[in-house]
MIVEXZA-54249 format. One record per residue (C-alpha): residue in one letter; x, y, z. Coordinates in steps of 0.5 Angstrom, whole numbers, plus 2048, in hexadecimal, padded with zeros to 3 digits. Example, Ala and Ser with C-alpha at 12.3 -4.5 7.8 and 13.67 -1.06 7.14 Angstrom:
2
A8197F7810 S81B7FE80E 
END
This chain:
474
M8D0883898 T8CF887892 A8C888A894 S8CB88C89B F8D0890898 S8CC893893 R8C7895899 L8CD89889D K8D089C897 E8C989F895 A8C98A189D L8D08A489D S8CF8A8896 I8CA8AD899 Y8D18AF89D C8D48B2896 H8CF8B7895 K8D18BE895 R8CC8C089A V8CF8BB89F L8D68BE89F V8D38C58A0 L8CF8C38A6 L8D68BF8A8 L8D98C68A9 L8D48CA8AB G8D38C58B1 F8DA8C68B3 S8D98CE8B3 A8D38CC8B7 G8D68C78BC L8DD8CC8BD P8DA8D18C2 L8D68CD8C6 M8DC8C98CA L8DF8D08CB V8D98D28CF F8D88CB8D2 S8DD8C68D4 T8E48C98D2 L8E28CF8D5 S8E08CB8DC F8E88C88DB W8EB8CF8DA L8E78D18E0 R8E88CB8E5 E8F08CC8E3 A8F08D38E5 G8ED8D18EC I8E68D38EB D8E28CE8EF R8DD8C98ED T8D78CC8EF A8D88D38EC I8DA8CF8E5 G8D38CB8E6 Y8D08D28E6 F8D48D58E1 S8D18D08DC W8CB8D38DC I8CE8D88D7 A8CC8D28D2 L8C58D38D3 A8C58D88CE Y8C48D28C9 G8BE8D08CD F8BB8D78CB K8BC8D88C4 W8B58D78C2 A8B48DE8C5 W8B88E18BF S8B78DB8BA P8B18DF8B6 L8B68E58B4 V8BA8E08B1 D8B48DC8AD R8B18E38AB L8B68E98AB S8BA8EB8A6 L8C18EE8A7 P8C38F48A4 F8C98F389E L8CA8EC8A1 T8C38E989F R8C38EC898 F8CA8E9896 L8CA8E389A G8C38E189B R8BF8E18A2 R8C28DA8A5 R8C98DC8A3 G8C98E38A5 W8C78E18AC M8CC8DC8AC L8D28E18AA L8CF8E68AF A8CF8E08B5 Q8D68DE8B3 S8D98E58B3 L8D68E68BA L8D98DF8BC V8E08E18BA I8E08E88BE A8DD8E48C4 I8E28DF8C4 L8E88E48C3 G8E58E78C9 M8E58E18CD S8EC8E08CB Q8EE8E78CE S8EB8E58D5 D8EE8E38DC P8E98DF8E0 V8ED8E08E6 Q8ED8E88E6 D8E78E98E2 L8E28E48E2 E8DC8E88E0 R8E08EA8D9 L8E18E38D7 A8D98E18D9 L8D78E78D5 F8DB8E58CF A8D98DE8D0 L8D28E08D0 M8D38E48C9 V8D68DD8C6 A8CF8D98C9 F8CB8DE8C6 A8CE8DF8BF S8CF8D78BF A8C88D68C0 T8C68DB8BB Q8CB8D78B6 D8C78D18B8 I8C08D38B6 V8C28D58AF I8C78CF8AE D8C18CA8B0 A8BC8CE8AB F8C18CE8A6 R8C28C68A7 I8BB8C58A7 E8B98C98A1 S8BF8C789D A8BD8C089B P8B68BB89C E8B58B78A2 K8B88B189E M8BE8B489F Q8BE8B78A6 A8C18B18A9 A8C78B28A5 L8C78B98A6 A8C68B88AE A8CC8B38AE A8D18B78AA Y8CF8BD8AF Q8D08B98B5 V8D78B78B2 G8D98BE8B1 Y8D68C08B8 R8D98BB8BC S8DF8BC8B9 A8DF8C38BA M8DD8C18C1 I8E48BD8C2 V8E88C28BF A8E58C88C4 T8E78C38C9 A8ED8BE8C7 G8EF8C38C3 A8EF8C98C8 L8F28C58CD T8F88C38C8 I8F98CA8C7 A8F98CC8CE A8FE8C68D0 W9028C88CA V9038CF8CC D9048CD8D3 P9068C68D4 N9078C68DC S9008C48DE E9018C58E5 V9018CC8E4 Y8FB8D18E2 D8FD8D58DC L8F88DA8D9 A8FC8DB8D3 S8FB8D48D1 W8F48D48D1 Q8F38DB8CE T8F78D88C8 A8F38D38C7 Y8ED8D78C7 L8F08DB8C2 V8F18D58BD M8EA8D38BE A8E88DA8BC G8EC8D98B5 L8E98D38B4 M8E28D68B3 A8E48D88AC V8E28D18AA G8DB8D38AB I8DC8DA8A8 I8DF8D78A2 T8DA8D18A1 T8D48D68A2 L8D78DB89C M8D88D5898 S8D18D1899 S8CB8D3895 E8C58D5898 P8BF8D0899 T8B88D1896 V8B38D289B E8AB8D289A T8A98D889E K8A28D989A E89D8D689F A8A18DB8A4 D8A18E18A0 D89A8E089E K8988E08A5 E89C8E68A7 A8988EA8A1 E8928E78A3 V8938EA8AB K8968F08A8 A88F8F18A4 Q88B8F08AA L88F8F58AF S8908FA8AA A8888FC8AB K88A8FD8B2 Y8919008B2 P8969048AE P89A9008A8 I8A09008AC V89D8FD8B2 A8998F88AF G89F8F68AB G8A38F58B1 L89E8F18B5 S89C8ED8AF W8A48EB8AE L8A48EA8B6 Y89E8E58B6 T8A18E18B0 A8A88E18B2 S8A78DF8BA V8A08DC8BA L89E8D98B4 P8A48D48B5 F8A18D18BC I89A8D18B9 D89C8CD8B3 F8A08C88B8 F89A8C78BD K8958C78B7 R8998C18B4 Y89A8BD8BA G8958BE8BF K8958BC8C6 S89B8B78C4 A89F8BE8C3 L8A08BE8CB L8A28B78CB I8A78B88C5 L8AA8BF8C9 L8AB8BB8CF L8AF8B68CC I8B38BB8C9 S8B48BE8CF C8B78B88D3 Y8BA8B48CD R8C18B78CE I8C18B88D6 S8C68B28D7 D8CB8B48D2 I8CB8BC8D4 V8CA8BB8DC M8D18B78DB G8D48BB8D6 I8D58C18DA M8D98BE8DF A8DD8B98DB N8E48BD8DA V8E38BF8E1 F8E38B88E3 Y8E98B78DF V8ED8BC8E2 D8EB8B98E9 M8ED8B28E7 G8F48B58E5 F8F48B48DE A8F88BA8DA K8F68BE8D5 A8FA8BB8D0 E8F88B48D2 I8F08B68D1 A8F28BA8CB A8F58B38C8 I8F08AF8CA S8EA8B38C7 K8EE8B58C1 V8EF8AE8BE Y8EA8A98C1 G8E58AE8C3 L8E58B18BC I8E58AA8B8 M8DF8A88BC T8DB8AE8BB L8DC8AD8B4 V8DA8A68B4 G8D48A78B9 A8D18AD8B4 G8D28A98AE A8CF8A38B1 G8C98A78B3 G8C88AA8AC I8C88A38A9 L8C48A08AF L8BF8A68AE A8BE8A48A7 R8BD89D8A8 Y8B989C8AE G8B68A38AF T8B68A98B4 M8B28A68BA K8B68A08BB I8BD8A38BA L8BB8A88BF F8B98A38C4 L8C08A08C3 G8C48A68C4 A8C08A88CA F8C28A18CD M8C98A18CB V8CA8A88CE A8C78A68D5 I8CB8A08D5 T8D28A38D4 N8D18A88DA L8D28A28DE L8D98A18DB F8DB8A88DE A8D98A58E5 Y8DD89F8E4 Q8E38A48E2 A8E28A88E8 I8E28A28EC I8E98A08E9 G8EC8A78E8 Y8F28A88E4 N8F28A38DE V8F48A68D7 P8F189F8D4 L8EB89F8D7 L8E98A68D6 T8EB8A58CE A8E68A08CE V8E18A48D2 I8E28AA8CD S8E18A68C7 I8DB8A28C9 D8D88A98CB N8D98AC8C5 F8D78A78C1 S8D08A78C5 A8CF8AE8C4 G8D08AE8BD I8CB8A98BC A8C68AD8C1 T8C78B48BE A8C68B28B7 A8C08AE8B8 F8BD8B48BD I8BF8BA8B7 A8BC8B68B2 Y8B58B58B6 L8B58BC8B8 S8B68BE8B1 S8B08BA8AF L8AC8BE8B4 T8AC8C48B0 S8A98C88AA S8AB8CB8A4 G8AB8D38A5 Y8AC8D28AD S8B28CE8AD A8B68D38B1 T8B18D48B6 Q8AE8CD8B7 Y8B58CA8B8 A8B88CF8BD L8B28CE8C1 L8B38C78C1 S8BA8C78C2 S8BA8CC8C7 I8B58C88CB M8BA8C28CA L8BF8C68CE L8BB8CA8D3 F8BA8C58D8 P8C08C18D8 K8C58C78D8 F8C18CA8DE I8C28C38E2 A8C98C38E0 G8CA8C98E3 F8C98C68EA S8CE8C08E8 G8D48C38EC A8D18C48F2 Y8CE8BD8F1 I8D58BA8F1 D8D88BE8F7 A8D28BB8FB F8D28B48F8 G8D88B28F4 Y8D98B08ED V8D78A98ED N8D08AB8EF F8D08B18EA F8D18AD8E4 V8CC8A78E7 A8C78AC8E8 A8C98AF8E1 S8C88A98DE L8C18A78E1 I8BE8AE8DF G8BF8AB8D8 F8BA8A58D8 P8B38A88D9 V8B58AB8D2 L8B48A48CF G8AD8A48D2 L8AB8AB8CF I8AE8A98C8 I8A98A38C8 L8A38A78CA V8A58AC8C4 E8A68A68BF K89F8A48C1 Y89B8AA8C2 A89E8B08BE P89C8B08B7 H8A38AF8B2 P8A58B68AF S8A28B78A9 H8A78B78A3 D8A88BE89F N8A88BC898 R8A98C3896 L8B08C3898 D8B28BD893 A8B08C288E Q8B38C7890 T8BA8C3891 E8B98C188A S8B88C8888 S8BE8CA88C E8C38C5889 K8C18C6882 Q8C38CE883 H8CA8CC887 Q8CC8C5883 A8D28C9880 K8D38CD886 P8D88C988B E8D78CA893 
END
C-alpha cells in the first residue's frame, strides 16, 4: 500500500512543475479560437437559418490548420522586429498571433451571417490563420521547454487547458448567448455577437501568460552551421544578399523535412499515414455535434450546462489520466487505447440519435466522449512531440499536426450532405467505423518504425534554464 502510494505521488508530482502551469494556460489560449470557427460557429449558423450543407462546406475554413506547415519555417527561423528583441523569438511570435486573434474575433462579433455571410467567413478565416500560427509557436515552445521525460506531463497539461478552452468556447458561448436572449425559440443576432465579444476578451489569458513566461533555450547550432555552409557555397555564384536569402530559405524550409525522412527512412511514410488518420473519427463526428443537438431539440442552456459541468470534469480527468498512463505504460499503448475509445464513443451518439431528446443520456455520452478524447489527444500530442528534432521543432511539428487535420477535415466537409442523405444514426456509425483501421496502423508503426530518439541536449538546456530563472516565478 505504501509503495503504491509512493509511486502515485511520484507520478503526480510532475504536475507541480511551473512549466506545466504555463502550458496549461497556453493550451487555453490555443483551444479557445478553434471552436469559434468550428462547432460553435456551426451552432450560430444553424440557428440563423443557414442550411446544413452550407454549414458543412463552411467548415473548410478550418483547413487553414491543415496548411500551417507552409508558413511554419518563418516561425522557426524568422526574427520579428522589436518583439523578438524584447521577448525572444517564440514569445514574440506568440504575442503577434494572439493580438491578431483578438482583432479577428472582434470582427466576427460584429458580423451578421444572414445579411453578410462573406464578411463573417473572412474574419473566421483570419481567426483560423492566426490561431494556426499560434499553434505553431506554442507547440515549439512546449517541445523546447522541457526534456522528453516531461513531455507527457506537458502534453496532458496542454490538453487540459486546450479542452477546457474548447468547452468555454462552446458551453461558455452558448451560456452567454442564452443569457442575453433566454428565448431559444427565436434567433437573436445580438446574443451571438455578445458571446463572441466575450471570447475575444478571454484571449487576454494567453497574452498575459506569454508576457509572464520565460523564453526557452533552443539548440540551433546545427541549423546555423548548415546555413553558413550553404551560404558560403552560394556566395561563389550569387551576390551576398541573394546567397543569404537562399541559404536561409533552404535551412528553414528544406532541412526540417530532410532531417525527418533521414531519421525515419521508409517508415516515415507509415508514420505520416498514421498521423493523417488518427483523429479522423473524432473530427468527422465533431463538426456536426452541435448541429445534432439543435436538431434533437436541446436548448442552448442545456447543452452549455452539460458541457460546462460534466464535460469539463471528464476532460480534466481524461487528460490527467492520459499523462499518468503515458508515463507508466509508454506512448504507443496509450495511443492505441485512445484511438479505440474515441471510435467506440461515436456509437453512443448513434444511440442518442435513436432515443432523441434525453438529457441524462446526453450527459453520459458527452462525459464519456470528453474522457476518451482527453486520453487520446494527450497520447497523440506526446507522440508527435517525440518525432521532432531540436532546432526544427516548429516546422516539423507544424507539418505533422497539419497532416493530422488535413484529411479528416476534408472528409468532415461532406458530413452535412451525408446526414441529409442517410440520417444521423448512419452518420455516427460510419464515423465510428472509420476509426478502427487506425488501430492496425498503430500496431504496424510500433512494429516497423524506429522509436523516436531522445534529445539529451534538451535536458541540459532545461537545467540551465531552470538555474537562470529559479528565482523568477512564471
